[in-house]
N, C-alpha and C positions, 0 to 999 in steps of 0.2 A: 261244433258247427251248429249255427242257429238260423242259417239262411235256407230253410226248407221251402219246398214248393207247396204252398198252401192250397187247400181245397178251393176250387173256383167258386163253389157255392157259399163259401165263407168269406166273401169279400169284406175286408176289415172296415171299409167305409159304410157298408150296409149292415154288417153285424159286428160292430166294434167290441161288444162285450164277449162274444164267442172268441174273437181273435185275441183279446186280452188274456183270457184264461188259458187259451192254447199256449201262448208264449210263457205265461207264468208257470205252467206245469212243466216246462222244459228246464226251469231253473233248478240248480242244486239246492239242497236244504239250507246251506249256510247263508244264502241270500233270499230265501223264500220263507220268511218267518211270520207273515200274516195270512189269515185264512182267505180262501177264494172269495167268500162272501164279503169280507172287508174290502178287498181289492175292488170288487164290483161296486160296493157302496161308495167308495171314494170317487170312482168314475162318474157315478150317477149324481152325486152331490155337486161335482164340478159342472155338470151339464145344467143343474138347477141354477147355479150361480151365473153361468154364462147367459141364461135367459134374462137375468136382472141387470146385465151390464152390456154396453155397446162396445167398450174398448176391449182390447186384448188383455186377458188376465195375466197377473203375475202370481206365481205359486211358489210356495216355500215348504220344505220339509227338513226335519232333523232326524237323522238316521235314514239310510236309503235301502232299497230292496224292491219287493214286489209293488209297494206303493209307488215307487218311481215309475214303473211301467204304466200304471193307471194315469198318473199325472202327465207323463210324456205323451201317451196316446191322445189324451184330451187336447194337449197343445198342438200336436201334429195334425189333428183333424179339424180343430176349431180355432187355432191361433193361440198364441201366448208364449210366455217364457217361464222357466222354473229354476229354482236354486235349491241345492241339497247340501246339508252339512253332515259329515260322518268322519270320525277320526281314522277309519280304516280306508286308506287310500287305495289298496288293492281291490276292495269291495266296489268302490266307485268305478275304478277302471274296468273291472270285469262287467259290471252292469252296462256300462257305456258300450262295450263291445257287443254285448247281447242285443241291446237296442239298435245299434248300427246295423247288425246283420239281419235282424228280424224286422222290426217295425220301420226303421229308417230305410232299408232297402225296398221293402214292399210299398211303402207310402211315398217314396222318393223325397225324403227330407233328411237334412243333415243334423244329426244329434247335437253337434257342437253349436248350432245356431239356436237351439231351443233350451238345452240343459246345461246349467253351470254347476259343476260339482266342486265343492270346497272341502278338502281333506283337513278339517280343522274342528276344534271344539266350537259348537254353535254360540257359546257365550264369550269367546275370545274378543277382546275389546277392539282389535284392529282388523280382524278377518272373520268375525262371527256375524250373526244376524243383523246387527246394527249397521253394518256397512252398506246395506241396501239403501240407506238414506243418502250415502255418498254417491250412489248411482242415480239419484233423483227418481226413484221408483216408489210406488205404493203397492203393498202386497194385498191380494184379495183372499187368499186361502193359505192356511198353514196346517200341516200335519205333523204331529209330534210323537216320535217313537225312538227316543234315544236312551238316556239313563233313567230307569224307572223308579224314581223317588219323587214324592210330591214337591219337595224343595226345588229339585232341578227342573221339573216340568213347569212350575210357576215362574222360575227365572226365565225360561225360554219363552213362555207366554208373554211375560212383561217386555222382553226384548222384541218380540213380534209386534206388540202394541205400538212401539215407537216407529214402526215402518208400515203399519197397516192402513188400508183405505178406510174411509168413513163407514163403509159397510163391508163386513168381512165374514168369513166362515173359518172356524178353527175345529180341527178334528184330532182325536187322541186315541192311541192304542193302549191296551192293558190298563184301562181305567178302573178295573175292579180291584186293583192293588191298594194296599193300605200302608205302604212303607214311607215314612215321612222323610228321613234324611239319609238312610243307608239301605242299599239293596243287598241285604244280608244273605238272601238266597243265592245270589250270584257270587258274592264274595266268599261265602262258605264253600261253594263248589271249587273255587280256586284254591282256597286254603286246604281243602281235602287233598288236592293234588300235591300239595307241598307237605302233607302229613302234619298239618297244624290243626289245633282244636277249633271248634266252631266259636264264632263270636255271637254275643247276644246284646245288641245295641240297646241302650236305654232310651226311653221316650221316642220310640221309633214307630209308633202306631198313630195313624190318622184315619179320618173317614175315607171311604173309597174315593179315588181321584175324581170320578165323575160328579160326586157330591161336592167336593171341595172346589172344583173348577166352576161348577154352576153357581155356587154361593159367591165366589169372587166376581164372576161376570155380572150377576144380578145386582150386586152391590155397587158396581161401577158404571153400568150402562142402563139407560132407560128401557131399551128394547132388546131383549135376549130371548131366543127361542131354541129349544132342543129340536134337532132335525130328526123326525121319526121316519127314517129311510128304510131301506130294504134289509139292513144287516140283521136285526133281531129275528126276523122271519126266516131269512135264508140261512142263517148260521145253524139253525136246528138240524138241517140235513146236509151240512157241508162236510164232504169227505175228508177235508184237510185235517180235521180234529182227530180222526181215527187212523189216518194213513201213516203219520210219522210216529214211530214208537218212542222217540226221545221225549215227546210231550208227557208221557206217563211218568218218566223219571223227573222231568222238570216240575211236575205237580208235587211229587214226593218231597223234593227239596225246597219247595216254597217259591219257585220262580213264577208260578202261575196257578190258577185254580180252574181245572178243566170243567168242573161242574157249574161254572159261572160263565160259560163261553158267550152267552147272550149279552154279557156286560163288558166284554173286552173292548168294545169300540163305541165312541160317542162323538157327536158333532153338534156345534151350536152356530147359529147365524146371529150376527150382532150388527145393529145399525138402526137408523131412523125409520127407514121403510124397507120392507122385505120384498 
């Protein structure tokens, strides 16, 4: 049940960030994978982009979860549509039900008129990111949080570029990672369950994603700026990092680096005029 009677003093239209975190903290762990501070940072970045454009925004994400709540709430309050790709169809269906019962009911909006969930690989040629072009839309914002290797992230970014507006923002999760082509931490976790030996992929180290992505954007576009938003400051006191015990084990097997939480998230604005 997610259709709670909310505190009347916490009107979501007047205090949207408080409302966003309230709903986020109702989520079970398997769909609540990004910190509260990152969720808020995404919402604030979208508000920044909204001030730069008069038309309704088109948003895109790879991997769905708490980020979906932030993007949906922005669209529900200020207008816009969004598209999410995730190979886990059950995950998308569950989040849609949560949004419908909580945000949709309170705000009086239909989730199906705002959010398009595609249970498919984001890089699939006939149902992935590139199909946005067939819909005659241009995307203003992209959030990337799917398979955490540099090669995959760059392929998603390049697919995004084919459907992007002339000015856009791209944001990324887990950009402190240095895995080039194989997410060996995750794969070795699966192999351990099968009583198989660990793999040690060759030539699998790159610079942290945030450095590689910045170099790519700077080389291709005349105007690129890193968005110095609220995340780096707010993440220092974010209870999310200490609340979930599984994060300790994720650090031990190489899925993430808890001591570099201030580097988990980054965003860039790209275009002629900011």
